[in-house]
Backbone as JSON Lines, residues from 0, in Angstrom:
{"i":0,"aa":"X","n":[94.02,97.78,111.0],"ca":[93.78,97.04,109.68],"c":[92.46,96.61,109.58]}
{"i":1,"aa":"X","n":[91.77,96.84,108.53],"ca":[90.4,96.42,108.42],"c":[90.21,94.9,108.42]}
{"i":2,"aa":"X","n":[89.11,94.38,108.8],"ca":[88.99,92.97,109.04],"c":[89.06,92.17,107.78]}
{"i":3,"aa":"X","n":[88.72,92.73,106.54],"ca":[88.77,92.21,105.33],"c":[90.06,91.65,105.07]}
{"i":4,"aa":"X","n":[91.18,92.03,105.6],"ca":[92.52,91.73,105.32],"c":[92.98,90.7,106.22]}
{"i":5,"aa":"X","n":[92.41,90.54,107.31],"ca":[92.92,89.62,108.34],"c":[92.95,88.13,107.95]}
{"i":6,"aa":"X","n":[93.86,87.44,108.22],"ca":[94.02,86.02,108.03],"c":[94.26,85.27,109.28]}
{"i":7,"aa":"X","n":[93.39,84.53,109.84],"ca":[93.51,83.9,110.97],"c":[94.76,82.92,110.99]}
{"i":8,"aa":"X","n":[95.63,83.19,111.99],"ca":[96.86,82.35,112.08],"c":[97.9,82.87,111.21]}
{"i":9,"aa":"X","n":[97.75,83.88,110.27],"ca":[98.95,84.28,109.57],"c":[98.75,85.77,109.39]}
{"i":10,"aa":"X","n":[99.52,86.54,110.27],"ca":[99.39,87.85,110.24],"c":[100.42,88.49,109.19]}
{"i":11,"aa":"X","n":[101.4,87.74,108.95],"ca":[102.19,88.16,107.63],"c":[101.5,88.27,106.44]}
{"i":12,"aa":"X","n":[100.7,87.26,106.16],"ca":[99.86,87.47,104.91],"c":[98.81,88.39,104.98]}
{"i":13,"aa":"X","n":[98.22,88.61,106.22],"ca":[97.19,89.82,106.27],"c":[97.9,91.01,106.08]}
{"i":14,"aa":"X","n":[99.17,91.23,106.62],"ca":[99.78,92.57,106.34],"c":[100.09,92.72,104.88]}
{"i":15,"aa":"X","n":[100.46,91.73,104.22],"ca":[100.92,91.73,102.79],"c":[99.55,92.13,102.0]}
{"i":16,"aa":"X","n":[98.67,91.5,102.19],"ca":[97.24,91.73,101.58],"c":[96.91,93.29,101.86]}
{"i":17,"aa":"X","n":[97.03,93.65,102.94],"ca":[96.77,94.98,103.38],"c":[97.48,96.11,102.68]}
{"i":18,"aa":"X","n":[98.76,95.73,102.61],"ca":[99.75,96.66,102.05],"c":[99.67,96.7,100.54]}
{"i":19,"aa":"X","n":[99.36,95.67,99.86],"ca":[99.18,95.66,98.46],"c":[97.95,96.31,97.95]}
{"i":20,"aa":"X","n":[96.88,96.2,98.64],"ca":[95.64,96.7,98.43],"c":[95.38,98.12,98.87]}
{"i":21,"aa":"X","n":[96.08,98.49,99.84],"ca":[95.9,99.98,100.48],"c":[96.95,100.8,100.35]}
{"i":22,"aa":"X","n":[98.23,100.47,100.22],"ca":[99.41,101.13,100.45],"c":[100.17,101.26,99.2]}
{"i":23,"aa":"X","n":[100.1,100.31,98.27],"ca":[101.15,100.44,97.18],"c":[100.89,101.57,96.2]}
{"i":24,"aa":"X","n":[99.8,102.3,96.3],"ca":[99.6,103.2,95.35],"c":[100.59,104.38,95.55]}
{"i":25,"aa":"X","n":[101.27,104.55,96.65],"ca":[102.27,105.51,96.75],"c":[103.67,105.13,96.33]}
{"i":26,"aa":"X","n":[103.91,103.76,96.21],"ca":[105.14,103.3,95.9],"c":[105.58,103.48,94.47]}
{"i":27,"aa":"X","n":[106.6,104.17,94.04],"ca":[106.98,104.31,92.82],"c":[108.6,104.16,92.83]}
{"i":28,"aa":"X","n":[108.88,103.48,91.61],"ca":[110.48,103.52,91.32],"c":[110.74,104.08,89.98]}
{"i":29,"aa":"X","n":[111.46,105.19,89.86],"ca":[111.49,105.93,88.78],"c":[112.86,105.72,88.18]}
{"i":30,"aa":"X","n":[113.87,105.34,88.78],"ca":[115.29,104.98,88.23],"c":[115.83,103.63,88.18]}
{"i":31,"aa":"X","n":[114.89,102.65,88.7],"ca":[115.2,101.37,88.68],"c":[113.98,100.61,88.66]}
{"i":32,"aa":"X","n":[114.25,99.05,88.32],"ca":[112.99,98.31,88.42],"c":[112.45,98.25,90.04]}
{"i":33,"aa":"X","n":[111.08,97.78,89.82],"ca":[110.48,97.49,91.25],"c":[111.39,96.45,91.92]}
{"i":34,"aa":"X","n":[111.62,96.57,93.26],"ca":[112.46,95.55,94.04],"c":[111.7,94.21,93.8]}
{"i":35,"aa":"X","n":[112.81,93.27,93.98],"ca":[112.21,91.89,93.83],"c":[111.32,91.56,94.93]}
{"i":36,"aa":"X","n":[111.49,92.02,96.18],"ca":[110.8,91.56,97.15],"c":[109.22,92.02,97.2]}
{"i":37,"aa":"X","n":[109.06,93.25,96.35],"ca":[107.85,93.71,96.26],"c":[107.07,92.81,95.22]}
{"i":38,"aa":"X","n":[107.83,92.58,94.05],"ca":[107.29,91.6,93.22],"c":[106.84,90.39,93.75]}
{"i":39,"aa":"X","n":[107.71,89.85,94.59],"ca":[107.54,88.56,95.2],"c":[106.15,88.51,96.19]}
{"i":40,"aa":"X","n":[106.1,89.73,96.87],"ca":[104.94,89.83,97.82],"c":[103.6,89.89,97.0]}
{"i":41,"aa":"X","n":[103.74,90.57,95.85],"ca":[102.49,90.84,94.96],"c":[101.98,89.49,94.36]}
{"i":42,"aa":"X","n":[103.1,88.59,93.97],"ca":[102.81,87.27,93.46],"c":[102.3,86.44,94.46]}
{"i":43,"aa":"X","n":[102.74,86.53,95.73],"ca":[102.47,85.65,96.85],"c":[100.86,85.93,97.15]}
{"i":44,"aa":"X","n":[100.61,87.29,97.22],"ca":[99.3,87.52,97.38],"c":[98.23,87.11,96.3]}
{"i":45,"aa":"X","n":[98.58,87.24,95.06],"ca":[97.81,86.89,93.93],"c":[97.71,85.4,93.81]}
{"i":46,"aa":"X","n":[98.42,84.64,94.43],"ca":[98.36,83.13,94.43],"c":[97.46,82.61,95.28]}
{"i":47,"aa":"X","n":[97.13,83.54,96.45],"ca":[96.21,83.02,97.51],"c":[94.74,83.0,97.11]}
């Protein structure tokens, strides 16, 4: 994980930031809405 995403003392938030910025481009939901957990993760990251 690049240092830009690391959060001292909070590896979960660091992983969320990394995943949203670097990995969400491949996630697609074609026959249903985006899962609640993904929406929550995005909102959590945007609030920080």
